[in-house]
C-alpha positions in Angstrom: 87.1 -50.5 13.8 85.9 -53.3 11.5 86.1 -53.5 7.8 83.4 -55.3 5.7 83.4 -56.1 2.1 80.5 -54.3 0.3 78.9 -55.3 -3.0 77.7 -52.4 -5.0 75.4 -53.0 -8.0 74.6 -50.5 -10.7 71.0 -50.6 -11.9 69.2 -48.5 -14.5 67.6 -46.5 -11.7 70.6 -46.1 -9.3 72.9 -48.1 -7.1 72.3 -50.8 -4.4 74.9 -51.8 -1.9 75.0 -54.6 0.7 77.7 -55.9 3.0 79.2 -59.4 3.2 80.0 -61.0 6.5 77.2 -59.5 8.5 74.3 -61.5 10.0 71.0 -60.2 8.9 69.9 -58.2 5.9 71.4 -54.7 5.4 71.0 -52.8 2.2 71.8 -49.2 1.1 70.8 -47.4 -2.1 71.4 -44.2 -3.9 71.4 -42.4 -7.2 75.2 -42.5 -7.2 77.9 -45.0 -6.0 78.9 -42.6 -3.2 75.3 -42.2 -2.0 74.8 -45.9 -1.9 78.0 -46.4 0.0 77.1 -43.7 2.5 73.6 -45.2 2.9 74.9 -48.7 3.5 77.5 -47.5 6.0 74.7 -45.8 7.9 72.6 -48.9 7.7 75.5 -51.1 9.0 76.0 -48.8 12.0 72.3 -48.8 12.8 72.2 -52.6 12.5 75.2 -53.1 14.8 73.8 -50.5 17.3 70.4 -52.2 17.3 71.5 -55.9 17.4 75.0 -55.6 19.0 78.4 -56.7 17.7 77.3 -60.3 17.6 76.0 -59.6 14.0 79.6 -59.4 12.9 80.6 -62.8 11.6 83.9 -63.6 13.1 84.3 -67.3 12.3 84.3 -67.0 8.5 85.2 -63.5 7.4 85.1 -62.8 3.7 88.7 -62.4 2.4 87.8 -61.2 -1.1 84.8 -61.1 -3.5 84.7 -61.7 -7.2 82.3 -60.9 -10.0 81.9 -63.3 -12.9 79.2 -64.3 -15.4 77.7 -67.7 -16.0 76.0 -68.7 -19.3 72.9 -70.7 -18.9 71.6 -72.9 -21.8 67.9 -72.5 -22.4 
């Protein structure tokens, strides 16, 4: 069993989730946080089943993820 870090974003029209440390693009979405997580987990399983376990990045796994803001001068 592998564990992946998943970023979940809250937007005005729902939630978007995507994993870190996976080769390729995998995205889940839902009206709630739990729906987005369930959708991205299903998408991850499908991605691995389709492309094989080589899509799991083993050389540089993400240890942690942080959220911050940057102010840009106009």
